[in-house]
C-alpha positions as a LaTeX table, in Angstrom:
\begin{tabular}{lrrr}
\hline
Residue & $x$ (\AA) & $y$ (\AA) & $z$ (\AA) \\
\hline
Met1 & 131.01 & 121.50 & 138.84 \\
Lys2 & 132.43 & 124.79 & 140.15 \\
Thr3 & 130.51 & 127.93 & 139.78 \\
Ser4 & 132.51 & 130.76 & 138.33 \\
Pro5 & 133.12 & 133.48 & 140.92 \\
Arg6 & 132.43 & 136.01 & 138.13 \\
Arg7 & 128.78 & 134.75 & 137.72 \\
Pro8 & 127.37 & 136.26 & 140.87 \\
Leu9 & 128.96 & 139.55 & 139.92 \\
Leu10 & 127.56 & 139.39 & 136.49 \\
Phe11 & 124.14 & 138.60 & 137.82 \\
Val12 & 124.27 & 141.52 & 140.31 \\
Ala13 & 125.31 & 143.88 & 137.39 \\
Leu14 & 122.54 & 142.66 & 135.28 \\
Ile15 & 120.13 & 143.28 & 138.20 \\
Leu16 & 121.50 & 146.82 & 138.65 \\
Leu17 & 121.24 & 147.45 & 134.80 \\
Ala18 & 117.68 & 146.27 & 134.82 \\
Ala19 & 116.83 & 148.57 & 137.76 \\
Ala20 & 118.46 & 151.56 & 136.03 \\
Cys21 & 116.47 & 150.78 & 132.89 \\
Ala22 & 113.22 & 150.53 & 134.88 \\
Ala23 & 114.04 & 153.91 & 136.66 \\
Ala24 & 114.50 & 155.55 & 133.24 \\
Thr25 & 111.02 & 154.26 & 132.04 \\
Asn26 & 108.56 & 157.13 & 131.15 \\
Ala27 & 105.69 & 156.44 & 133.51 \\
Tyr28 & 103.46 & 158.58 & 130.99 \\
Tyr29 & 104.62 & 156.66 & 127.93 \\
Asn30 & 101.74 & 156.19 & 125.34 \\
Arg31 & 102.79 & 154.37 & 122.24 \\
Asp32 & 99.99 & 155.99 & 120.35 \\
Lys33 & 101.43 & 159.41 & 120.82 \\
Pro34 & 104.50 & 160.18 & 118.79 \\
His35 & 105.89 & 162.87 & 121.03 \\
His36 & 106.17 & 160.13 & 123.86 \\
Thr37 & 109.24 & 157.92 & 124.20 \\
Pro38 & 109.83 & 155.06 & 126.71 \\
Glu39 & 112.46 & 157.33 & 128.35 \\
Gly40 & 110.65 & 160.71 & 128.07 \\
Phe41 & 109.51 & 163.05 & 125.37 \\
Arg42 & 110.38 & 164.37 & 121.92 \\
Asn43 & 109.57 & 167.15 & 119.61 \\
Asn44 & 107.27 & 166.80 & 116.50 \\
Asp45 & 109.59 & 168.10 & 113.97 \\
Ile46 & 113.21 & 167.31 & 115.04 \\
Gly47 & 112.73 & 164.51 & 117.65 \\
Val48 & 114.84 & 164.47 & 120.82 \\
Leu49 & 116.75 & 167.65 & 121.63 \\
Asp50 & 119.46 & 167.89 & 124.23 \\
Pro51 & 122.09 & 170.28 & 123.00 \\
Lys52 & 125.55 & 168.83 & 123.20 \\
Gly53 & 127.49 & 171.96 & 121.84 \\
Phe54 & 127.55 & 173.99 & 124.90 \\
Trp55 & 131.31 & 173.68 & 125.77 \\
Thr56 & 132.17 & 174.11 & 122.17 \\
Trp57 & 130.10 & 177.42 & 122.18 \\
Gln58 & 131.85 & 178.53 & 125.41 \\
Ala59 & 135.38 & 177.81 & 123.97 \\
Glu60 & 134.37 & 179.79 & 120.76 \\
Arg61 & 133.22 & 182.82 & 122.94 \\
Ile62 & 136.57 & 182.75 & 124.79 \\
Arg63 & 138.50 & 182.73 & 121.47 \\
Ala64 & 136.43 & 185.44 & 120.05 \\
Gly65 & 136.64 & 187.59 & 123.15 \\
Val66 & 132.83 & 187.88 & 123.65 \\
Pro67 & 132.49 & 190.35 & 126.55 \\
Lys68 & 131.01 & 189.13 & 129.72 \\
Pro69 & 127.75 & 190.73 & 131.03 \\
Pro70 & 128.34 & 194.12 & 132.63 \\
Ala71 & 128.77 & 194.04 & 136.46 \\
Asn72 & 126.13 & 196.79 & 136.86 \\
Asn73 & 122.49 & 196.57 & 135.92 \\
Tyr74 & 121.53 & 197.63 & 132.25 \\
Gln75 & 120.04 & 201.08 & 132.38 \\
Phe76 & 116.81 & 200.18 & 130.64 \\
Pro77 & 113.99 & 202.69 & 131.01 \\
Gln78 & 111.37 & 201.01 & 133.07 \\
Ala79 & 107.53 & 201.61 & 133.39 \\
Lys80 & 105.84 & 202.26 & 136.68 \\
Pro81 & 102.81 & 200.17 & 136.67 \\
Asp82 & 99.82 & 201.26 & 138.93 \\
Val83 & 100.03 & 198.27 & 141.25 \\
Ala84 & 97.10 & 199.46 & 143.34 \\
Trp85 & 95.01 & 199.56 & 140.27 \\
Leu86 & 96.31 & 196.19 & 139.26 \\
Lys87 & 95.43 & 194.68 & 142.53 \\
Ala88 & 91.98 & 196.13 & 142.47 \\
Asn89 & 91.11 & 195.32 & 138.84 \\
Arg90 & 88.55 & 192.66 & 138.19 \\
Thr91 & 86.96 & 193.87 & 134.96 \\
Glu92 & 89.64 & 194.94 & 132.44 \\
Thr93 & 91.84 & 192.43 & 130.56 \\
Thr94 & 95.49 & 193.46 & 130.92 \\
Ala95 & 99.06 & 192.08 & 130.10 \\
Thr96 & 101.98 & 193.38 & 132.08 \\
Trp97 & 105.61 & 192.26 & 131.17 \\
Ile98 & 107.55 & 191.75 & 134.36 \\
Gly99 & 110.76 & 190.44 & 132.70 \\
His100 & 112.14 & 187.49 & 130.77 \\
Ala101 & 109.31 & 185.04 & 130.35 \\
Thr102 & 107.24 & 186.42 & 133.25 \\
Thr103 & 104.03 & 188.19 & 132.43 \\
Leu104 & 101.00 & 189.06 & 134.57 \\
Val105 & 97.82 & 188.48 & 132.41 \\
Gln106 & 94.50 & 189.61 & 133.99 \\
Val107 & 91.52 & 188.17 & 132.18 \\
Asn108 & 87.94 & 187.56 & 133.32 \\
Gly109 & 88.84 & 188.66 & 136.90 \\
Val110 & 91.65 & 185.90 & 137.08 \\
Asn111 & 95.33 & 186.82 & 137.68 \\
Ile112 & 97.70 & 184.63 & 135.77 \\
Leu113 & 101.49 & 184.48 & 135.79 \\
Thr114 & 103.60 & 182.92 & 133.15 \\
Asp115 & 106.89 & 181.21 & 134.08 \\
Pro116 & 107.19 & 183.40 & 137.20 \\
His117 & 110.85 & 184.27 & 138.04 \\
Phe118 & 111.62 & 186.78 & 140.73 \\
Gly119 & 114.96 & 185.54 & 141.85 \\
Asp120 & 118.45 & 187.04 & 141.41 \\
Arg121 & 119.77 & 184.14 & 139.36 \\
Ala122 & 118.61 & 181.65 & 136.85 \\
Ser123 & 120.60 & 178.78 & 138.30 \\
Pro124 & 120.46 & 175.89 & 140.73 \\
Val125 & 122.80 & 177.83 & 143.08 \\
Gly126 & 122.65 & 181.33 & 144.42 \\
Phe127 & 126.32 & 182.15 & 143.99 \\
Ala128 & 126.76 & 181.40 & 140.26 \\
Gly129 & 124.93 & 181.27 & 136.97 \\
Pro130 & 123.08 & 183.95 & 135.07 \\
Lys131 & 122.38 & 186.97 & 137.24 \\
Arg132 & 119.29 & 189.19 & 136.91 \\
Leu133 & 120.62 & 192.40 & 135.32 \\
Val134 & 117.31 & 194.33 & 135.27 \\
Pro135 & 114.86 & 194.51 & 138.19 \\
Ala136 & 111.43 & 192.94 & 137.94 \\
Gly137 & 108.79 & 195.25 & 136.30 \\
Ile138 & 106.68 & 194.52 & 139.37 \\
Ala139 & 108.27 & 193.57 & 142.73 \\
Phe140 & 106.85 & 190.40 & 144.08 \\
Glu141 & 105.34 & 192.27 & 147.00 \\
Asp142 & 103.27 & 194.37 & 144.75 \\
Leu143 & 101.70 & 191.60 & 142.76 \\
Pro144 & 97.94 & 191.07 & 142.96 \\
His145 & 96.83 & 187.69 & 144.42 \\
Ile146 & 97.78 & 185.19 & 141.76 \\
Asp147 & 95.19 & 182.67 & 140.88 \\
Ala148 & 96.88 & 180.51 & 138.33 \\
Val149 & 100.45 & 179.97 & 137.17 \\
Leu150 & 101.57 & 178.58 & 133.71 \\
Ile151 & 104.90 & 176.74 & 133.67 \\
Ser152 & 106.27 & 176.00 & 130.08 \\
His153 & 109.31 & 173.78 & 131.18 \\
Asn154 & 111.72 & 173.16 & 133.89 \\
His155 & 114.78 & 175.16 & 132.84 \\
Tyr156 & 116.06 & 177.45 & 135.53 \\
Asp157 & 115.22 & 180.71 & 133.97 \\
His158 & 111.61 & 179.54 & 133.57 \\
Leu159 & 111.00 & 177.42 & 136.81 \\
Asp160 & 112.49 & 179.15 & 139.94 \\
Ile161 & 112.12 & 177.26 & 143.07 \\
Gly162 & 112.28 & 180.40 & 145.35 \\
Thr163 & 109.51 & 182.19 & 143.40 \\
Val164 & 107.32 & 179.00 & 143.40 \\
Lys165 & 107.63 & 178.70 & 147.18 \\
Arg166 & 106.66 & 182.23 & 147.61 \\
Leu167 & 103.59 & 182.00 & 145.38 \\
Ala168 & 102.56 & 178.77 & 147.16 \\
Ala169 & 102.77 & 180.72 & 150.54 \\
Gln170 & 101.04 & 184.01 & 149.35 \\
Ala171 & 98.29 & 185.52 & 151.37 \\
Gly172 & 94.89 & 184.17 & 150.29 \\
Gly173 & 96.07 & 180.76 & 149.34 \\
Ala174 & 98.32 & 179.13 & 146.74 \\
Pro175 & 97.47 & 179.54 & 143.06 \\
Lys176 & 96.68 & 176.65 & 140.85 \\
Phe177 & 100.00 & 175.56 & 138.84 \\
Phe178 & 99.51 & 174.26 & 135.30 \\
Val179 & 102.45 & 172.08 & 134.25 \\
Gly180 & 103.44 & 169.56 & 131.58 \\
Leu181 & 103.59 & 165.81 & 132.23 \\
Gly182 & 106.28 & 164.79 & 134.74 \\
Leu183 & 106.51 & 168.12 & 136.68 \\
Lys184 & 103.74 & 167.40 & 139.28 \\
Ala185 & 106.25 & 165.26 & 141.28 \\
Trp186 & 108.68 & 168.30 & 141.37 \\
Phe187 & 106.01 & 170.41 & 142.98 \\
Ala188 & 104.89 & 167.50 & 145.35 \\
Asp189 & 108.45 & 167.36 & 146.74 \\
Leu190 & 108.00 & 171.05 & 147.77 \\
Gly191 & 104.71 & 170.10 & 149.47 \\
Ile192 & 102.57 & 171.82 & 146.68 \\
Asp193 & 99.68 & 169.73 & 145.48 \\
Asn194 & 97.47 & 172.33 & 143.82 \\
Val195 & 98.82 & 171.24 & 140.37 \\
Thr196 & 97.22 & 170.20 & 137.14 \\
Glu197 & 99.56 & 168.23 & 134.94 \\
Met198 & 98.71 & 168.02 & 131.17 \\
Asp199 & 99.94 & 166.51 & 127.97 \\
Trp200 & 99.98 & 168.26 & 124.56 \\
Trp201 & 96.43 & 169.21 & 123.41 \\
Asp202 & 94.94 & 168.48 & 126.71 \\
Lys203 & 92.55 & 171.18 & 128.16 \\
Ser204 & 91.40 & 172.03 & 131.61 \\
Ser205 & 88.86 & 174.37 & 133.01 \\
Tyr206 & 89.55 & 176.64 & 135.91 \\
Met207 & 87.85 & 179.82 & 137.32 \\
Gly208 & 85.78 & 180.19 & 134.10 \\
Leu209 & 88.77 & 179.88 & 131.74 \\
Glu210 & 90.00 & 177.16 & 129.47 \\
Phe211 & 93.65 & 176.14 & 129.64 \\
Asn212 & 95.17 & 174.35 & 126.66 \\
Phe213 & 98.66 & 172.91 & 126.63 \\
Thr214 & 100.25 & 172.90 & 123.16 \\
Pro215 & 103.34 & 171.52 & 121.59 \\
Val216 & 106.45 & 173.93 & 120.99 \\
Gln217 & 109.92 & 172.88 & 120.00 \\
His218 & 112.15 & 172.70 & 122.97 \\
Trp219 & 113.59 & 170.33 & 125.63 \\
Ser220 & 113.72 & 169.82 & 129.43 \\
Lys221 & 116.49 & 169.25 & 131.78 \\
Arg222 & 117.11 & 170.22 & 135.48 \\
Thr223 & 119.85 & 167.82 & 136.54 \\
Leu224 & 122.53 & 165.79 & 134.89 \\
Thr225 & 120.35 & 162.74 & 134.47 \\
Asp226 & 116.81 & 163.89 & 133.56 \\
Ala227 & 116.98 & 165.23 & 130.04 \\
Asn228 & 113.54 & 165.29 & 128.41 \\
Arg229 & 111.95 & 163.34 & 131.23 \\
Thr230 & 109.31 & 166.10 & 131.78 \\
Leu231 & 107.23 & 167.72 & 128.96 \\
Trp232 & 107.64 & 171.29 & 127.67 \\
Gly233 & 105.00 & 173.21 & 125.88 \\
Gly234 & 103.10 & 176.44 & 125.27 \\
Trp235 & 99.69 & 177.60 & 126.83 \\
Leu236 & 96.68 & 178.87 & 125.09 \\
Val237 & 94.21 & 180.35 & 127.54 \\
Lys238 & 90.58 & 181.25 & 126.50 \\
Ser239 & 87.75 & 183.11 & 128.04 \\
Pro240 & 84.39 & 183.67 & 126.31 \\
Arg241 & 85.82 & 186.88 & 124.73 \\
Phe242 & 89.47 & 186.87 & 124.98 \\
Ser243 & 92.29 & 184.43 & 124.39 \\
Phe244 & 96.19 & 184.44 & 124.55 \\
Phe245 & 98.92 & 182.27 & 123.65 \\
Phe246 & 102.19 & 181.90 & 125.78 \\
Ala247 & 104.86 & 180.13 & 123.75 \\
Gly248 & 107.47 & 179.78 & 126.66 \\
Asp249 & 110.71 & 178.76 & 125.13 \\
Thr250 & 110.91 & 177.39 & 121.57 \\
Gly251 & 112.55 & 176.93 & 118.28 \\
Tyr252 & 110.53 & 177.45 & 115.15 \\
Ser253 & 108.41 & 174.48 & 114.01 \\
Lys254 & 105.19 & 173.53 & 112.28 \\
Asp255 & 103.48 & 173.29 & 115.71 \\
Phe256 & 102.42 & 177.07 & 115.41 \\
Ala257 & 100.55 & 176.66 & 112.22 \\
Glu258 & 98.76 & 173.74 & 113.78 \\
Ile259 & 97.89 & 175.90 & 116.82 \\
Gly260 & 96.54 & 178.50 & 114.47 \\
Arg261 & 94.57 & 176.02 & 112.65 \\
Arg262 & 93.04 & 174.36 & 115.72 \\
Phe263 & 92.26 & 177.64 & 117.64 \\
Gly264 & 91.62 & 180.01 & 114.67 \\
Gly265 & 93.55 & 182.82 & 116.35 \\
Val266 & 94.20 & 184.58 & 119.50 \\
Asp267 & 93.83 & 188.15 & 120.80 \\
Leu268 & 97.34 & 188.21 & 122.40 \\
Gly269 & 100.62 & 186.36 & 121.77 \\
Leu270 & 103.36 & 186.23 & 124.32 \\
Ile271 & 106.28 & 185.16 & 122.12 \\
Pro272 & 110.02 & 184.94 & 122.89 \\
Ile273 & 112.29 & 187.22 & 120.92 \\
Gly274 & 115.68 & 186.80 & 122.62 \\
Ala275 & 118.36 & 184.32 & 123.54 \\
Tyr276 & 119.15 & 183.43 & 119.84 \\
Ala277 & 122.85 & 183.85 & 119.28 \\
Pro278 & 124.82 & 182.11 & 118.08 \\
Arg279 & 122.37 & 180.63 & 115.55 \\
Trp280 & 124.39 & 177.36 & 114.98 \\
Phe281 & 123.75 & 176.53 & 118.62 \\
Met282 & 120.46 & 178.11 & 119.36 \\
His283 & 118.30 & 177.71 & 116.12 \\
Asp284 & 116.58 & 174.46 & 117.12 \\
Gln285 & 115.73 & 175.59 & 120.66 \\
His286 & 115.27 & 179.47 & 120.55 \\
Val287 & 113.65 & 181.56 & 117.76 \\
Asp288 & 115.22 & 184.78 & 116.51 \\
Pro289 & 113.01 & 187.92 & 115.89 \\
Ala290 & 112.33 & 186.95 & 112.29 \\
Gln291 & 110.93 & 183.65 & 113.40 \\
Ser292 & 109.01 & 185.35 & 116.27 \\
Val293 & 107.22 & 187.39 & 113.67 \\
Met294 & 106.49 & 183.96 & 111.83 \\
Ile295 & 104.88 & 182.51 & 115.10 \\
His296 & 102.83 & 185.77 & 115.52 \\
Arg297 & 101.42 & 185.15 & 111.97 \\
Asp298 & 101.15 & 181.35 & 112.37 \\
Val299 & 98.92 & 181.56 & 115.49 \\
His300 & 96.94 & 184.44 & 114.00 \\
Ala301 & 97.69 & 186.91 & 116.99 \\
Lys302 & 95.82 & 190.11 & 116.73 \\
Lys303 & 98.56 & 191.59 & 119.10 \\
Ser304 & 101.80 & 190.24 & 120.40 \\
Ile305 & 104.33 & 191.12 & 123.13 \\
Gly306 & 107.99 & 190.10 & 122.84 \\
Ile307 & 109.10 & 188.17 & 125.94 \\
His308 & 112.38 & 186.32 & 126.88 \\
Trp309 & 114.75 & 189.18 & 126.58 \\
Gly310 & 116.19 & 191.94 & 128.66 \\
Thr311 & 116.65 & 190.31 & 132.07 \\
Phe312 & 119.27 & 187.43 & 132.21 \\
Glu313 & 122.16 & 187.51 & 129.66 \\
Leu314 & 122.04 & 183.98 & 128.44 \\
Thr315 & 123.49 & 184.16 & 124.93 \\
Asp316 & 125.81 & 186.12 & 122.72 \\
Glu317 & 123.48 & 188.94 & 121.53 \\
Ser318 & 123.42 & 191.99 & 123.72 \\
Leu319 & 120.69 & 192.36 & 126.06 \\
Asp320 & 119.08 & 195.31 & 124.27 \\
Glu321 & 119.29 & 193.90 & 120.72 \\
Pro322 & 116.11 & 191.69 & 120.53 \\
Pro323 & 113.60 & 194.63 & 120.57 \\
Lys324 & 115.66 & 196.50 & 117.74 \\
Lys325 & 115.73 & 193.40 & 115.68 \\
Leu326 & 111.97 & 192.72 & 116.34 \\
Ala327 & 111.15 & 196.32 & 115.05 \\
Glu328 & 113.12 & 195.65 & 111.89 \\
Glu329 & 111.58 & 192.28 & 111.21 \\
Ala330 & 108.06 & 193.42 & 112.01 \\
Lys331 & 108.50 & 196.37 & 109.45 \\
Lys332 & 110.09 & 193.95 & 106.86 \\
Ala333 & 107.15 & 191.55 & 107.31 \\
Gly334 & 104.69 & 194.40 & 106.65 \\
Leu335 & 103.05 & 194.28 & 110.13 \\
Pro336 & 101.06 & 197.30 & 111.15 \\
Glu337 & 102.87 & 199.55 & 113.58 \\
Asn338 & 102.48 & 198.41 & 117.30 \\
Glu339 & 100.97 & 194.97 & 116.37 \\
Phe340 & 103.98 & 193.16 & 117.70 \\
Val341 & 105.81 & 195.25 & 120.43 \\
Ala342 & 108.54 & 194.92 & 123.05 \\
Leu343 & 107.40 & 196.62 & 126.14 \\
Met344 & 109.54 & 198.23 & 128.86 \\
His345 & 109.92 & 196.18 & 132.06 \\
Gly346 & 106.61 & 196.85 & 133.74 \\
Gly347 & 104.88 & 198.02 & 130.57 \\
Met348 & 101.25 & 197.03 & 130.36 \\
Leu349 & 98.78 & 196.67 & 127.61 \\
Arg350 & 95.02 & 197.11 & 128.21 \\
Phe351 & 92.14 & 195.44 & 126.41 \\
Pro352 & 89.24 & 197.31 & 127.71 \\
Ser353 & 86.72 & 195.76 & 125.32 \\
Ala354 & 87.30 & 192.20 & 126.75 \\
Pro355 & 85.88 & 191.08 & 130.13 \\
\hline
\end{tabular}
């Protein structure tokens, strides 16, 4: 009996397909956790999010004549933080907005950076992609020694390889990097092993602080083939007398009410207010200022700073619109004046009563 010449080819194809499926398997998969899938991760409210409308949005922008970002930097007024004082500070709790999602938080003598990005572009390449339009509020060289870094997810405007390498090589030793499931391998490829990888609701202690990884509604992707393979989230950090919540990047969801319920409130919220237009494309992945105010209330923040605006022009609203809309929405919601603020780049809040 003759063997069909097609059978070996079919057998090889099946082997390759099986190998591809095996490669796609989520090594962290836990069937008892609803946000885990065999291939990666999903959101609590809306499931898997991997926006497909990008090119439709771009075509609409061209038809509508949406202007390109200006060639020159935006002329935002910038604060001039006392970098010598920040470097010496070991007693006061402070929060300094550096730009986009990057904030320096000093608490309990520990220097923490959120989603550090000091690069010129939010892009996988240096010659194209969203360009930094406003200088960082603190130059990288003027930072105090960074003890801990919080990474919310792996998008290029939140995880910058150049900045990560510079932090790992800082004088005095690399910081501890806190990341979601699946991202530890990315750091290992850079030769960085001082990394703590966490799932939603996990907690870890470091330098007298408690680091909690929380759900938010977003997605992850860094290449054409890794959508939602690594876990995104927010960070709630607690000391004995001060706590703050960093939301990273997120659409609005029930997760924030649950965070408020579990932790009972925070002293400071770092909440995104920008990159929200057009709403038909952005509403699941990025909150608008009205929803930012809702998050502020859901997590019971005593004070909040608006982040994720004013640095890279990522969406259709103008770079200076989010703080104006935030002020309108905060007033509409009846928040006390200055309870939820948008700082100048380099602007700092001090919490002198906290250690």
